[in-house]
N, C-alpha and C positions, 0 to 999 in steps of 0.2 A: 765543771764538766767542760771538756775541750770540744771545739767545733770539729765536725767531720772534715776530712780532707776533700777539697773540691777537685773535680776532674774535668777535663775538656773532652767533649765528644770528638771522635775521629771524623775525618771527611767522609768515610763510608757510612757512618751513623747519620751524619747530617744529610747525605744524599738519600738514604732510606727514609728518613723523616720527611723530607720534601716530597718524595714520591708518594708516601702514605697520605700526606696532607692533600694531595691532588685527586685521590680516589673519591669518586662520587658515591654517595650512599645509594643502595638499591634494596628493593623489597626481598624478603626471603622467598624461597621457592613456593610453588603452588601447594595446596594442601594434599596430603597423601590420601589414597583411597580409604584408609582406616580412619583418618580425621574426618573425611566427608561423611562416612557412614555414622560416626559418632555424632556429628552435627545433626544428621537426619533423625537419629534416635532420641535426641535431646527433647525433654519435655518442655512444652510451652509454659510460660508463667501463668500461675493461677491469679484470680482476681485480688486476693490478699497481697500477693507479691507486687502486682501492678500498682495497687493503691499505696503500698509502703514506698515503692520507688518514686511515685509521683509526689508523695508527701515530702520525701527527703529532698527532691529537687526544688520544691517550693520553699522549704525551710532554708536551703542554701541560697536561693535567690533573694530572700528577705534578710539575710545575715547582716548584722551590724556589729560594730565594735572593732577591737584591735585586729589589725591585719586586713581589714576591709578597705578596698580602694574606693574613694568617693565617686 
């Protein structure tokens, strides 16, 4: 299998890449009225969900084995 032909980016491409690299990240816009209404209608967690979440966090904190940093 032959290697693909290599190309060189044009000076315009390089300039655009430089300009893009200088752009600072920023947050998305504020929530819409529809999103705020949906958040207000969302049900709170029940006790079983809270307990399951807490148990998962504790198990993760006590994790040992491969991939665990000392």
